[in-house]
C-alpha positions as CSV (number, residue, x, y, z in Angstrom):
1,X,-164.5,146.5,32.3
2,X,-166.3,148.7,29.8
3,X,-165.0,149.1,26.3
4,X,-166.5,152.0,24.2
5,X,-166.4,151.5,20.4
6,X,-168.1,152.1,17.1
7,X,-171.5,150.5,16.9
8,X,-170.4,148.2,14.0
9,X,-167.5,146.9,16.1
10,X,-169.7,146.3,19.1
11,X,-172.3,144.4,16.9
12,X,-169.7,142.3,15.1
13,X,-167.0,141.7,17.7
14,X,-169.1,141.6,20.9
15,X,-172.5,140.1,20.1
16,X,-173.7,137.5,22.7
17,X,-172.1,134.6,20.8
18,X,-168.6,136.2,21.3
19,X,-168.7,135.5,25.0
20,X,-168.4,131.7,24.6
21,X,-165.3,131.1,22.5
22,X,-164.2,127.5,21.9
23,X,-161.6,127.7,19.0
24,X,-159.0,130.0,17.6
25,X,-161.2,130.8,14.7
26,X,-163.9,132.2,17.0
27,X,-161.7,133.6,19.7
28,X,-159.8,135.9,17.4
29,X,-163.0,137.5,16.3
30,X,-164.2,138.1,19.9
31,X,-163.4,141.5,21.5
32,X,-164.5,140.2,25.0
33,X,-162.1,137.2,24.7
34,X,-159.2,139.4,23.7
35,X,-159.8,141.8,26.5
36,X,-160.2,139.0,29.0
37,X,-157.0,137.3,27.9
38,X,-155.2,140.6,28.1
39,X,-156.4,141.1,31.7
40,X,-155.3,137.6,32.8
41,X,-152.1,137.2,30.8
42,X,-151.1,140.9,30.5
43,X,-150.5,140.3,26.8
44,X,-152.2,139.0,23.6
45,X,-150.0,136.9,21.4
46,X,-150.5,133.8,19.4
47,X,-150.2,131.8,22.7
48,X,-153.6,133.3,23.9
49,X,-155.3,131.6,20.9
50,X,-154.2,128.0,21.8
51,X,-156.9,125.7,23.0
52,X,-155.6,125.6,26.6
53,X,-155.8,129.4,26.9
54,X,-159.2,129.7,25.1
55,X,-160.6,127.2,27.6
56,X,-158.7,128.6,30.6
57,X,-161.0,129.1,33.6
58,X,-159.1,132.2,34.6
59,X,-159.8,133.8,31.2
60,X,-163.3,132.5,30.9
61,X,-164.1,134.0,34.4
62,X,-163.3,137.4,33.1
63,X,-165.6,137.3,30.0
64,X,-168.8,138.3,31.8
65,X,-167.0,141.3,33.2
66,X,-166.3,142.7,29.8
67,X,-169.0,145.0,28.4
68,X,-168.7,146.5,24.9
69,X,-170.8,149.6,24.4
70,X,-171.5,151.5,21.1
71,X,-170.5,155.1,21.8
72,X,-172.3,157.8,19.9
73,X,-169.4,160.2,20.4
74,X,-167.0,157.8,18.7
75,X,-169.5,157.4,15.9
76,X,-169.7,161.2,15.5
77,X,-165.9,161.6,15.5
78,X,-165.4,158.8,13.0
79,X,-167.9,160.3,10.6
80,X,-166.3,163.8,10.9
81,X,-162.8,162.8,9.9
82,X,-161.2,160.3,7.5
83,X,-158.0,160.1,9.4
84,X,-158.4,160.9,13.1
85,X,-155.6,162.1,15.2
86,X,-157.2,162.4,18.7
């Protein structure tokens, strides 16, 4: 699964430390975790931030499959408009 995003979002929400979440406080700042939880559970609610979900083998198995890529086109579009309506 490849997620294209702004460079800043990729740097902050998907740096290497975001692939090994162990608490709610860290999982809710991890784009890979949120995507992996959505793939497994088909939803992201407060339940996905409980310890048993964060440590779930099913969710953790999806984490390495999530790649977050900074997309220059998204960067270009975000600079060219204040309020985008794509």
